[in-house]
C-alpha positions as CSV (number, residue, x, y, z in Angstrom):
1,M,23.9,-11.5,-29.1
2,A,22.1,-13.1,-26.6
3,S,22.2,-10.2,-24.1
4,A,20.4,-8.7,-26.7
5,I,17.8,-10.6,-26.8
6,G,17.7,-10.4,-22.9
7,T,17.3,-6.9,-22.9
8,L,14.6,-6.4,-25.8
9,P,11.4,-7.1,-23.3
10,R,12.7,-4.3,-21.2
11,R,13.4,-1.7,-24.4
12,V,9.9,-2.6,-25.8
13,F,8.6,-2.0,-22.0
14,D,10.3,1.3,-21.8
15,S,9.0,2.5,-24.9
16,L,5.5,2.2,-24.1
17,P,3.4,5.1,-23.2
18,D,3.9,5.9,-19.0
19,G,0.2,5.3,-18.5
20,L,0.1,1.8,-20.5
21,K,3.2,0.9,-18.3
22,R,1.6,1.9,-15.1
23,R,-1.0,-0.6,-15.8
24,L,1.2,-3.3,-16.7
25,R,3.2,-2.9,-13.5
26,R,-0.2,-2.9,-11.4
27,L,-1.1,-6.1,-13.2
28,K,2.4,-7.6,-12.4
29,I,2.3,-6.9,-8.6
30,S,-1.3,-8.5,-9.0
31,L,-0.8,-11.7,-10.5
32,V,-0.6,-13.7,-7.8
33,P,-3.2,-12.4,-5.8
34,I,-5.4,-13.0,-9.0
35,V,-4.4,-16.7,-8.8
36,Q,-4.8,-17.1,-5.0
37,C,-8.2,-15.9,-5.7
38,A,-9.2,-18.0,-8.8
39,L,-7.8,-21.0,-6.6
40,A,-9.7,-20.5,-3.6
41,A,-13.1,-20.0,-5.9
42,G,-12.4,-23.1,-7.4
43,I,-11.2,-25.1,-4.4
44,A,-14.4,-23.5,-2.3
45,W,-17.1,-24.6,-5.1
46,W,-15.7,-28.1,-5.1
47,I,-15.6,-28.6,-1.2
48,A,-19.3,-26.9,-0.8
49,T,-20.5,-29.1,-4.1
50,H,-18.9,-32.7,-3.6
51,V,-18.2,-32.4,0.0
52,F,-21.5,-31.0,1.7
53,A,-23.5,-32.0,-1.6
54,H,-25.1,-28.2,-1.4
55,P,-27.1,-27.4,-4.7
56,D,-25.4,-24.5,-6.5
57,P,-23.0,-23.0,-3.7
58,F,-22.7,-20.2,-5.5
59,F,-21.8,-18.4,-2.0
60,A,-18.5,-20.4,-1.7
61,P,-16.3,-19.4,-4.2
62,I,-17.8,-15.7,-3.7
63,A,-16.6,-15.8,0.1
64,A,-13.2,-16.7,-1.0
65,V,-12.7,-14.4,-3.1
66,I,-14.0,-11.8,-1.1
67,S,-12.1,-12.8,1.9
68,L,-8.5,-12.4,-0.3
69,G,-9.0,-9.7,-3.0
70,L,-6.3,-8.3,-4.1
71,G,-4.6,-6.6,-1.4
72,L,-2.7,-8.6,1.6
73,G,-4.1,-6.5,4.8
74,R,-7.0,-7.6,6.7
75,R,-7.4,-11.2,4.8
76,W,-8.2,-13.3,8.4
77,R,-10.4,-10.0,9.2
78,R,-12.5,-9.9,6.5
79,S,-13.1,-13.5,6.5
80,V,-14.4,-13.4,9.9
81,E,-16.4,-10.1,9.2
82,L,-17.8,-12.1,6.2
83,V,-18.9,-15.2,7.7
84,G,-20.4,-12.8,11.0
85,G,-22.5,-10.6,8.6
86,V,-24.1,-13.4,6.7
87,A,-24.9,-15.4,10.1
88,I,-26.4,-12.0,11.5
89,G,-28.4,-11.6,8.3
90,I,-29.8,-15.1,8.5
91,F,-30.3,-14.9,11.8
92,V,-32.4,-11.6,11.5
93,G,-34.2,-12.4,8.4
94,D,-35.4,-15.8,9.8
95,L,-36.5,-14.7,13.2
96,F,-37.9,-11.5,11.3
97,I,-39.6,-12.8,7.7
98,G,-40.8,-15.7,9.3
99,E,-42.9,-14.1,11.8
100,V,-44.5,-10.7,9.5
101,G,-43.8,-12.5,5.8
102,E,-42.7,-10.9,3.0
103,G,-43.0,-7.3,1.5
104,A,-40.9,-4.1,0.7
105,W,-41.6,-2.3,4.3
106,Q,-40.5,-5.9,5.7
107,I,-37.3,-5.9,3.4
108,M,-36.2,-2.0,5.1
109,V,-37.1,-2.9,8.3
110,V,-34.9,-6.0,8.1
111,V,-31.9,-4.4,6.5
112,I,-32.0,-1.8,9.7
113,L,-32.4,-4.2,11.9
114,A,-29.9,-7.0,10.7
115,M,-26.9,-3.7,9.5
116,S,-28.2,-2.4,13.3
117,L,-27.1,-5.7,15.1
118,A,-23.8,-6.0,12.9
119,V,-22.5,-2.4,14.1
120,I,-23.2,-2.8,17.9
121,L,-20.8,-6.3,17.5
122,D,-18.3,-4.7,15.4
123,D,-16.8,-2.1,14.0
124,G,-15.9,-3.7,10.5
125,L,-17.4,-2.1,7.0
126,L,-17.8,-5.3,5.3
127,I,-19.9,-7.6,8.2
128,P,-22.9,-4.4,8.4
129,M,-22.9,-4.9,4.3
130,Q,-22.9,-9.1,4.4
131,A,-25.7,-8.8,7.1
132,A,-28.1,-6.7,5.2
133,S,-27.5,-8.8,2.0
134,S,-28.0,-11.7,3.5
135,A,-31.0,-10.4,5.5
136,V,-32.2,-9.4,1.9
137,L,-32.0,-12.7,0.8
138,V,-33.9,-14.4,3.4
139,A,-36.5,-12.0,2.8
140,T,-36.7,-12.2,-1.1
141,L,-35.3,-15.8,-2.2
142,L,-34.9,-18.1,1.1
143,P,-37.4,-19.5,2.4
144,P,-37.2,-18.5,6.5
145,G,-36.6,-21.4,8.9
146,G,-35.1,-23.6,5.7
147,V,-31.9,-25.3,4.9
148,A,-31.1,-22.6,2.8
149,G,-30.1,-20.2,4.9
150,F,-28.0,-22.4,7.2
151,H,-26.1,-23.8,3.6
152,R,-25.4,-20.0,2.5
153,A,-23.5,-19.2,6.1
154,L,-21.5,-22.2,5.7
155,D,-20.9,-21.7,2.2
156,A,-19.1,-18.6,3.5
157,L,-17.7,-20.1,6.2
158,I,-16.0,-22.7,3.5
159,G,-14.9,-20.1,1.2
160,G,-13.4,-18.0,4.2
161,V,-11.3,-21.2,5.6
162,V,-10.1,-21.9,2.3
163,G,-9.1,-18.3,1.6
164,I,-6.7,-18.4,4.7
165,L,-5.2,-21.5,3.6
166,V,-4.9,-20.7,0.0
167,A,-3.3,-17.6,1.4
168,A,-1.1,-19.4,3.6
169,L,0.1,-22.4,1.4
170,F,0.2,-20.5,-1.6
171,P,1.7,-17.1,-0.1
172,V,2.5,-13.5,-1.9
173,N,6.2,-13.2,-1.0
174,P,5.5,-10.5,2.1
175,A,8.5,-8.3,1.2
176,N,8.5,-7.8,-2.3
177,R,5.2,-5.7,-2.5
178,A,6.5,-3.3,0.1
179,R,9.7,-2.9,-1.3
180,E,8.2,-2.0,-5.0
181,D,5.9,0.1,-3.2
182,A,8.9,2.1,-1.3
183,A,10.9,1.8,-4.6
184,A,8.0,3.3,-6.8
185,V,7.7,6.2,-4.2
186,L,11.7,7.0,-3.9
187,T,11.4,6.6,-7.9
188,T,8.9,9.6,-7.9
189,V,11.0,12.0,-5.6
190,R,13.7,11.4,-7.2
191,D,12.3,12.7,-10.6
192,A,10.7,15.6,-8.5
193,A,14.1,16.4,-6.7
194,R,16.2,16.7,-9.8
195,T,13.6,18.5,-11.6
196,V,13.0,21.1,-9.0
197,A,17.2,21.4,-9.4
198,E,16.9,21.9,-13.3
199,G,14.2,24.7,-12.8
200,L,16.3,26.4,-9.8
201,R,19.1,26.4,-12.4
202,A,17.3,27.8,-15.1
203,A,15.0,30.3,-12.9
204,D,12.0,28.3,-14.5
205,T,8.6,28.5,-12.4
206,K,7.2,25.6,-14.7
207,P,9.6,22.3,-13.8
208,I,9.4,23.2,-10.4
209,A,5.8,23.5,-10.5
210,A,5.0,20.2,-12.4
211,A,8.0,18.6,-9.7
212,L,5.4,19.8,-6.7
213,E,2.2,18.3,-8.1
214,K,4.3,14.6,-8.7
215,A,5.2,15.3,-4.7
216,R,2.0,15.8,-4.1
217,G,0.4,13.0,-5.8
218,T,2.3,10.8,-3.7
219,Q,0.1,10.3,-1.1
220,A,-1.8,7.3,-2.3
221,A,1.1,5.4,-3.4
222,I,2.4,6.0,0.4
223,N,-1.2,4.9,1.8
224,K,-0.9,1.4,-0.6
225,M,2.8,0.9,0.9
226,R,1.5,1.0,4.1
227,T,-1.2,-1.0,3.6
228,D,1.1,-3.8,1.8
229,M,3.4,-3.5,4.7
230,T,0.8,-4.4,6.9
231,G,-0.7,-7.3,4.8
232,G,3.2,-8.6,4.5
233,R,3.5,-8.9,8.1
234,E,-0.1,-10.6,8.3
235,V,1.0,-13.4,5.5
236,T,4.2,-13.7,7.9
237,R,1.8,-14.6,10.5
238,I,-0.1,-17.1,9.0
239,S,1.9,-18.6,6.3
240,P,4.6,-21.1,7.6
241,L,6.8,-20.3,4.3
242,Y,7.3,-17.1,5.5
243,W,7.9,-17.4,9.6
244,S,11.6,-16.7,8.6
245,S,10.8,-12.8,6.7
246,R,9.3,-11.2,10.0
247,D,12.3,-9.4,10.7
248,R,13.3,-8.3,7.4
249,L,9.5,-7.1,6.8
250,D,9.9,-5.4,10.4
251,R,12.7,-3.6,9.1
252,L,11.4,-2.5,6.0
253,M,7.8,-1.2,8.1
254,R,10.1,0.7,10.2
255,T,10.9,2.9,7.2
256,A,7.5,3.9,6.6
257,D,7.5,7.0,8.7
258,P,10.5,8.4,7.7
259,I,9.7,7.9,3.8
260,D,6.4,9.8,4.6
261,N,8.7,12.5,6.5
262,A,10.6,12.7,3.7
263,V,8.3,13.1,1.0
264,R,6.5,15.7,3.0
265,N,9.6,17.8,3.7
266,F,10.4,17.6,-0.3
267,R,6.9,18.9,-0.8
268,I,7.8,22.2,1.7
269,I,11.4,22.1,-0.3
270,A,9.8,22.5,-4.2
271,R,6.8,25.1,-2.3
272,R,9.6,27.2,-1.2
273,S,11.7,26.6,-3.9
274,L,8.4,27.9,-6.7
275,A,8.1,31.2,-4.3
276,I,11.6,32.0,-4.5
277,T,11.4,31.6,-8.3
278,Q,8.5,33.2,-8.8
279,R,9.9,36.3,-7.0
280,G,12.6,36.3,-9.3
281,E,15.3,35.7,-6.8
282,R,18.1,33.1,-7.6
283,V,19.0,30.4,-5.4
284,R,23.1,29.8,-4.5
285,P,24.8,27.4,-6.8
286,E,25.6,25.2,-3.9
287,L,22.4,25.0,-2.7
288,I,21.0,23.8,-6.2
289,E,23.7,21.3,-6.1
290,I,22.4,19.7,-3.0
291,I,18.9,19.4,-3.8
292,D,20.2,17.7,-6.9
293,D,22.3,15.2,-4.8
294,I,19.1,14.8,-2.7
295,G,17.8,13.3,-6.2
296,G,21.0,10.9,-6.3
297,A,20.5,10.0,-2.5
298,F,16.8,8.9,-3.1
299,E,18.0,6.9,-6.4
300,V,20.4,4.9,-3.8
301,L,17.6,4.3,-1.4
302,R,15.7,3.3,-4.0
303,Q,18.3,0.3,-4.9
304,M,18.2,-0.5,-1.6
305,M,15.0,-1.1,-1.2
306,L,15.1,-3.4,-4.1
307,A,18.2,-5.1,-3.3
308,D,18.4,-8.7,-1.9
309,P,20.1,-9.5,1.4
310,G,23.3,-9.5,0.7
311,E,23.7,-7.1,-2.5
312,D,24.7,-3.9,-3.0
313,P,23.5,-1.2,-1.9
314,D,22.9,-2.0,1.4
315,P,21.7,0.5,4.2
316,V,25.3,1.2,5.1
317,E,26.7,2.1,1.6
318,A,23.4,4.6,1.5
319,A,23.8,6.2,4.9
320,R,27.6,6.8,3.3
321,V,25.9,8.5,0.8
322,I,23.8,10.3,2.6
323,R,26.3,11.5,5.3
324,S,28.5,13.0,2.2
325,I,25.3,15.1,1.2
326,V,25.0,16.0,4.8
327,R,28.9,17.6,5.2
328,K,27.7,20.1,1.9
329,A,24.6,21.1,3.7
330,R,26.2,23.0,6.9
331,K,24.5,25.7,8.8
332,D,27.4,27.9,8.0
333,L,26.1,27.7,4.1
334,A,22.8,30.1,5.0
335,E,25.2,33.0,6.3
336,N,24.9,36.2,4.8
337,S,22.1,34.8,2.5
338,E,18.4,35.7,2.0
339,L,15.9,34.9,4.7
340,S,14.0,32.2,2.1
341,E,17.8,30.5,1.5
342,A,17.9,29.6,5.0
343,A,14.3,28.3,5.2
344,L,15.3,26.0,2.4
345,L,19.0,25.1,4.1
346,A,17.0,24.2,7.3
347,E,14.4,22.3,5.3
348,I,17.2,20.7,3.3
349,R,18.6,19.5,6.7
350,S,15.1,18.4,8.2
351,L,15.2,16.3,5.0
352,L,18.5,14.7,5.5
353,V,17.4,13.3,8.7
354,D,15.0,11.2,7.6
355,L,16.6,10.0,4.4
356,L,19.0,8.6,7.5
357,M,16.5,7.2,8.9
358,V,15.2,5.2,6.0
359,A,18.8,4.1,5.9
360,G,18.6,2.6,9.1
361,L,19.9,4.9,11.2
362,R,17.5,5.9,14.9
363,R,16.8,9.6,15.1
364,S,19.0,10.6,17.9
365,S,21.7,9.1,15.3
366,A,20.5,11.1,12.5
367,L,20.8,14.3,14.6
368,A,24.0,13.9,15.6
369,T,25.3,13.3,12.1
370,L,23.7,15.9,11.0
371,R,25.2,18.2,14.1
372,G,28.3,16.4,13.5
């Protein structure tokens, strides 16, 4: 009875439409950053109001939220860009508007000057925008030469510093997002590989074309995986709570290129399979079985990504599974076969090298395994 109750939420989740499940997963991943933003916004407002006695310090909580955001990467960089952009905008606005007065053409000129100076000083995307918006505020609402501009710059600094402190003291687990991102990519390609195998067995182009389309749609997820891995490394640098996670995150980051390469190689396999099927040719059952097994390899790697240290499957187990597929994908399998099958086997062998590297082998070791 207790086990049935425990599985009920999972059953309910699995019964939901795919679109809603994706949105709920997205919310789950973003919950901690959302709480961080809310906490930092409230603390920044309180400090600016009660410690510095700024009237209506609206930019302090805004700066805190902007410096954190939902992404883990470049938080320190965003805070610096934010404060720097505000300071540049106020400096240019005060200097220019104080001399020539307010008006439409003055706003155009001050935006050009502020953004140009920001671009000259730094290549960040946020700093020119903040410089322009601060300069416009001086040109329209804040009296040049007054303390309001200084207060805004100080509020930006308060918000940025509070955001970084919140990220350091209440951090997102730096490895979890990267693991879940990698697992999501591997899940997509796992399903696509099995679908390609089914399409080849049935000589049906529709499932193969659908699998190819799914594989082509993974690039955004791969980019997100890379961004979250970089952001996780930033967390391990600024948060003492996760200094011990640096080695683990470094190992995760080493899988980024092999995963990306594996997906690219699988796209080629799916494209070749589609072309073969469209020409009315059949692929020998041994190759189809290997492609199906590759779907299983992606599943083992997915489980490896989500496993905690000491849990199975570990990289050794994952490598063992992939080696068993390598033994099937021997070169002589392409003897006396069509050129298209030989090319398909070559791509499969290249993909297996990438999968061995995801499992932790160096490229030289992976190639030696393939030759052996």
